FIRO-51974 format. One record per residue: residue in one letter; x, y, z of N, C-alpha, C, O in turn. Coordinates in steps of 0.2 Angstrom, whole numbers, plus 5000, padded with zeros to 4 digits. Atoms other than C-alpha are relative to their C-alpha. Example, Ala and Ser with C-alpha at 12.3 -4.5 7.8 and 13.67 -1.06 7.14 Angstrom:
% FIRO-51974
a500449945000506249785039500450065000500950055003s499649944999506849955036499650055003499950115004
END
This chain:
% FIRO-51974
m500750035001485251365204500149934997500049924991a499950075002485651175203499349974999498849985003a500650045001484251075195499849955005500249915007l500250064996483250975207499949944996499649944991a500150075003483350795203499649965004499549965010l500650044997482050665206500349955005500049935010h499750064996483250535213500750025004501149975004d499449984996484550635223500249955005500849935006r499950044994484350525238500249934998500549895002d499850075003484550365227500550004995500649954991y499549995005485950435217500649965002501049995006h499450044999487250295218500249964994499849954990k499850035005488250195207499649934998499549905003g500350065001487350055198499450014995499350074992l500650005004485750015188499450015003499349985009v500749984997484050085192499549994994499650024989e500550005005482450045182499650065001499450085006v500349935000481650205177499349994997498950044998a500750015003480150135167500049924998500549894999d500150075002479549965161500649984995500550004989g499550025005481149885153500550054999500950044995c499549955001482150045154500450015006500150025012f499550004994483650065165500550064999500750074993a499449955000484950205169500549975004500449945009y499450024996486650155174500450075002500650114998l499849944998487250295185500750005003500949955006q499349994997489050355191500150065003500350115000p499849944997489150475204500750025001501149975001d500549944999489650615206499850034994499650094995g500149975006489450645188500450064997500350094992g499549955003490950755186500449984994500249934991w499650015006492350745173500149925000500349895004g499950075002492250575165499549955004499449895001w500450044997490950505177499350004997498850045000s500650005004489550475164499549955002499649905005n500550054999487950385164499949964993500149984988a500250045006487250255152499349975001499049985006g500650024999485650175148499949934997500349914993l500250065003484850005144499349994999498950015004v500750015001483249955136499949924998500349904994v500150075001482649775137499349984998498850005001g500750025002481249685128500049964994500549964990g500150045006480749555115500649964999500849944994g499550055001482249445119500750044998501250004996e499449965002483549585115500150065004499650085007a499849944997484349745122500350054996500650044991l499749945003484849915117500450045005500150055011l499649964995486250005126500250074997500350084991v499949935002486450185126500750025004500750035010d499349984998488350235128500449945004500149905007t499550044996489850145135500350055005500250115005l499649964995491050215149500750024998500950004992f499349965001492750305150500549954999501049964996d499550055001493750145151499849935000499249925001l500250075000493749955150499849975006499249945007p500250034994493649915168499350025002498949995005l500749974998492150035171499549974996498949954998t500550035004491249965156499949935001499349915001r500150074998491549785161499649995006499249955006d500450014994490849815178499350024998498849985001m500749995002489349895170499749944996499149934998l500350065004489049755158499949945004499449905004d500150064995489249625172499450025004499049975006t500649984996487949725182499449994996498949974999m500550015004486849715167499849934998499349914995a500050075002487149525164499449975002499149934998p500650034999485649465173499450024995498949984995l500549985004484549555161500249994992499849964988t499850015007485649545145500249924998500349914993g499850075002486049355147499549974996499649934991a500550025004484349315140499850054995499450034990s500249955005484149475130500750044998500850095001p499449985002485849505122500050074997499550094994i500049935003486349685117500149994993500649974990r500050005008485949695098500250074997500550074992t499949935002486149885097500350045005500150045011l499649954995487350015105499950074996500150074991v500049945003486950195102500550055004500550055010n499649954997488350325106499750074999499650094993t500449935001487550495110500550054997500350104995h499649955003489150585105500749975001500849915003a499350035001491050565103500550005006501049985006n499650004994491750605120500249935003499749895003g499850074998492750455127499649975005499549915006d500350034995491750435142499349984998498949965002h500650035003490250385131500149954995499749924992c499950055005491150275119500749965000500849914996y499450035000492850215124499949925002500449885001g500150074999492150045130499649964995499449914996n500350035005491350005114500249934998499849894996q499850065002492449865110499849945004499849885002l500250054996491749765124499349974999499049925001v500750025002489949755117500149974993499949994988e499950045006490349625104499449984997498949965000g500650025004489149585090499550054999499050044996a500549955001488149745092500150044994500650064992e499949945004487749865079500150065004499750085008i499949934997488450035084499850054996500050064990i500349945004487450185079500250075003500250075009a499949934998487950365080499950054995499850034989a500149945005487750535071500650004996501249984998e499550005005488850545056500650055003501250035003r499549964998489750695064500349975006500949985007a499750034994490050605080500549954998501149945001a499550055002490850465071500750034997501250004998e499449965003492050585062500450035006501050035006e499749974995492450665079500449955005500849965009m499750054995492950495088500749995000501049975004a499350005000494650505082500450065002501050065003d499649934998495050685088500449995007500950025007v499650004994495550635106500049925002499649905005p499950074999496150455106500249995007500550035011p499950024993496350365123500850025002500950045008a499349994998498250385122500250075001500650095005v499949934998498150575122499850015007500250055010l500249994993497250575138500549975005500749995010a499550044995498450445146500650045000500950055005a499449965000499950555140499950065004500350095008m500149944996499150715148500049985007500350025011v500050024992498950625165500749995002500950015008e499350024998500750565165500550064999501050065002a499549955002501550725158500150055006499650065010d499849944996502350865168499750064997500150094993l500349945003501251015164500050065004499750115003g500049954994501651115179499649995005499149955004p500350024994501051105196499250005000498849965002d500849995000499251175194499749964995499249934996l500350045005498851105177500049935001499549895000s499950074999499550935181499549985006499249925005a500450014995498550935197499349994998498949955000f500750005003496950975188499949944995499449914996v500150055005497150855174500049935004499649895002r500050064997497550715186499449995004499249935005e500750004996496050755197499549984995499049944997a500650015004494950755182500049934996499549894996f499950065004495650605172500449945003500549895000g499650054997496850515184499649945002499949885002p500450064997495450395191499949954994499749894996f500250045005495250315174500649964997501249994997d499450045003496350175165499950004993499449964990f500149995007496550215147500449944996500549954990r499650065003497650055144499549954996498949944998g500350065004497049925131499450024996499049984994i500649975004495650035123500250004992500750034990t500050005008495449995104499450044998498850024998p500649965003494350145097499649954995499849934990t500550045004492850055090499450044998499050075002l500449945003491850165078499349974999499249914998p500750025002490050155073500049964994500449974990t500150045007489450025060499550034996499450014991r500549975003488050135056499950075002499950095008t500149934998487850325055499450034997499150004992f500649975003486450445051500150085002500550105005t500149934999485950625050499350025002498949984999g500749994999484450705057499649965005499749965011k500450044995483250575064500149934997500249914991l500050075002483250385064499649965005499749975011s500450044996481950265071500349935000500549904995v499750064999482650105078499549955004499349975009e500550054997481449955081500449955004500949925001g499650054997482049835094499950005008499750065010a500050004992482149785113499350025002499250055007g500750004998480249785113499750074999499250085002t500249935001480049965108500250044994500650014990t499749965005480350105096500550065003500250095007a499649954998481850215099500150064995500350044989q499949955004481850385091500750045001500850075006l499449975000483650445088500050074997499850074991i500149935002483650635086500750045000501050055006e499449975000485250725081499950085002499550114998v500149934998485350895090500650045000500650105001g499449965000487150945088500050034993499650024988p499549994995488251025085499750055006499450095005a500249974994488051085103500549995005501050035005h499450024995489051005117500649984996501150004997t499550025005490050915103499750014993499150044992g500250005007489850905084499449964998499049984994g500550045002488650765084499649975005499549915006d500450024994487550755099499349974998499049994993v500650035001486050635099499749995006500049975011i500450024994484650605111499649944998499549934992v500350075001483750435112499350015004499350005010h500749994998481850465114499649935000499649904994l500450065000480750315119499350025002499150025007p500749974999478950385117499649955004499249975008e500550054996478050225123500249995007499849985011r499850014993479050225139500150075003500250075009r500049934998479050415141500650025004500650055009v499449994997480850425144500550024994500450004989v499549985005482350505135500750005003500850025009y499350004999484150475136500350064997500450064991a499949945003484850645134500850014998501050064995g499349995001486750615133500250075004499950095009d499849944997487750775137499750064998499950115000i500449955000486450885132499750025007499650085008l500249984993485950875150500649985005500849925005f499650014994487150895165499650025006499350085006v500449994994486250885181500450015006500849975008h499649984994487050975196500750014997501250025001g499449995003488550995184500050064995499450074992t500049945004489151135173500049974992500549934991p500050015007488751115154500750024997501050084999i499449985003490351125143499950014992499749954989v500249995007490151195125500749994996501050044994w499450015004491551115116499950024992500450044989a500149985007490751145099499550064999499750114996g500549955001489151255100499850004992499949954989p500149934996488351365094499549995005499149945006y500550004994487351405109499349994998498949965001a500750005002485751425099499849934999499249915001n500250075001485851245095499849965006499449925007w500150044993486051185113499350035003499049995006v500649974998484651305118499449964997498949955000a500550035004483551235104499949925003499449905003a500150074998483951055110499750005007499349955008c500450004993483351095128499350024999498949985002d500749995002481751165120499749944998499149924999l500350065002481551005111499949955005499349925005l500150044994481750905127499450025004499049985006l500649974996480551015136499349994996498849984999g500750015003479250985122499849934999499349914996l500250075001479350795122499549985006499650015012d500550034995477950705131500349945004500249895003v499750054996479050615144500050025007499850075009d500049994992479150595163500750015002500850045007l499350004997481050565165500550024995500450004989y499449995004482650625158500649975003500749985009i499450034997484250525160500550044997500750044991p499549965002485650645159500749974998500749915000g499350035001487450615152500450005007500849955007h499749994994488050665169499550025006499150075005g500449984995487150675186499449965001499349914997p500650044998485550605194499450014995499450064991i500649995005483950575184499650065002499550085008t500449944999482850725182499450004997499249964993d500649995004481250795176500150074996500750084995r499949945004480950955166500550065003500750104999r499649954997481951055178500749994998501150044998g499350015003483550975171500150054994500650094994p499949965006483351055154499950075001500250114998e500249934998482651215161500750035003500850095001t499449984997484251235171500650014995500950064995v499550005005485451195157499950064995500350104994k500249955004484551315146500150075003500450115000a499949944996484551455159500850025000501050075000y499349994999486451425162500350034993500750084993l499749995007486851435143499850084998500350114996q500249935001485851595141500450055004500550115001y499649964995486651675156500750014998501050074997v499350005001488451635151500150044993500650084992l500049965006488151695133499950075001500350114998a500149934999487451855139500650045003500850095001e499449984996488851885151500650014996501050054997s499450005005490151845138500050054995500550094994k500149945005489451965126500150075003500550114999k499849944997489552105138500750015000501050074999r499349994999491352075141500450004993500950034992f499750005007491752045122499950074998500450094994e500149935003491052215118500450055003500550105000v499549954997492252305130500749984999501150005002g499350025002493752205123500349965005500949955004m499750054996494052085137500249944997499949914992s499850065003495051935133499649945003499249955008v500350064997494351755136500249995007499849985011a499850024993495451735151499750065005499550045010d500249954995494951905159499250005001499050005006a500750014999493151875155499849945005499349955009s500250064996493151705163500150015007499849995011f499949984993493851775179499650055002499550065009d500549944998492651925179499349985001499050015005i500750025000491051835176499849975007500149925010d500350034994490051805192499449954998498949974995l500550055002489051645190499450005004498949975002g500649994996487851695203499649945002499949895005e500450064998486451565205500349944997500049884999f499750065003487451445194500749985003501049935001a499350014997489051455205500049935004500649905005d500050064996488551295215500049944995500049884998l499950065005488551185199500749975000501250015001g499350045000489951055199500450024994500250044989d499549995005491551085189499850074996499850084990s500149935002491151275187500650034996500550084993e499449985004492951295180499949994993500450014989r500150015007492251245163499850074997499850074991l500249945003491751425161500550034994500250054989p499649975006493351475150499849974993499850004988v500250035006492851345137499350034997499350044991n500749975002491051415137500150084997499850104993v499949935002491651595136500450004993500250044988d499750015007492851545121499549994995499650014989a500650025005491351465112499650064999499450074993a500449945001490351625115500450054995500150084991y499649955004491751735108500149984992500150024988r500050025007491851625092499450014997499450034991e500649985003490051655089499950084999499750104994l500049925000490251845092500450024995500350084992d499549985004491751855081500349944996500749914999p499750065004492051725067500750004999501049954998a499350005001493851785066500349995007501049995007h499750014993494151755085500449944999500249884997h499550055000495651645087499949965007500149985012s500250044994495051505099500749985003501249965000l499550034997496251445112500049934998499549894997d499950085001496951265109499849975007499750005012r500350044994496451125122500550025006500350025011a499649994994498051155132499950075003499950085009g500249934997497651345134499450005004499350035009l500750004996495851305139500149965006499849985011f500050044994496351175151500550045005500450035011g499649964996497651295158499650055004499650065010l500549954997496251425161499649975005499449995010m500450044995495151295169500449985006500149995012a499650014994496551245181500150065004500050055010a499949944996496851425186499450025003499450045009l500649984997495051455189499849955005499549985010r500250054994494751295199500450025006500250015011k499649984994496251345210499750065003499750065009r500249944996495551515213499349995004499250015009t500750014997493751455217500149955006499749965011r499950044994494551335230500450035005500550015010a499649974995495651455238499650035006499950065010
END
């Protein structure tokens, strides 16, 4: 059950205006690393929501935005969370105040660019190497200097600027430890970060599931017209409805298998995704099962990143066979 998106036909790389002075920068196909960003312009200045996975991509984005930001320079950059595809380009936004949740700032050191570069180059075995290179090989991790937030917050923060008020709302831990959404009430738009994957599979790196479901409910309760997801095309309320339904389904299916003693690996291969099988990157299921098992048993020994990526590679190979 892929969420219907409002702009599937117009889903192409580049900048699109979604409301007065509000823009989305989109990167099809929205899979691993191909994230979106946002720009708000007004009053002689701009607010940027997220940078991209590497410096060339971020530079291209900023060049595309230059006709707008030349007269209205970016004064504020909000990172919605700590994943590199939303913050590795921070160093190119010179002079801006960088804002993120306190937890996100703490997490930004967890996976430095050099680790991803090494994974792409390493011999991890034929299946895992093929998977890692397909997911992360298109990106150039050279020259990145991790550039951390200059301002952090917990809970909520109102930011005045760019001709409007941006309400930053911390909804993590969910996808990661410090997820934030950026709500523009006057423009009836919300930049949802990776709380929303449209046509793609959500991935529960942190959890708990209840927080992510609550974040979807919060999104659905906002008086907005458009949701800009972290990945995928612009959507309406069908986006958060689909993410919520996927999470509830996977948690329920994981619980059934946990209760009969299945391992994370066996459960991941046993679960039939049904109406969610056509979501992109469905091989993320083992990460989500492992997160469910952590919630069901606090003593559960989670797999490390290498183990999870190995399971994802195996599941991807099976689904493509």
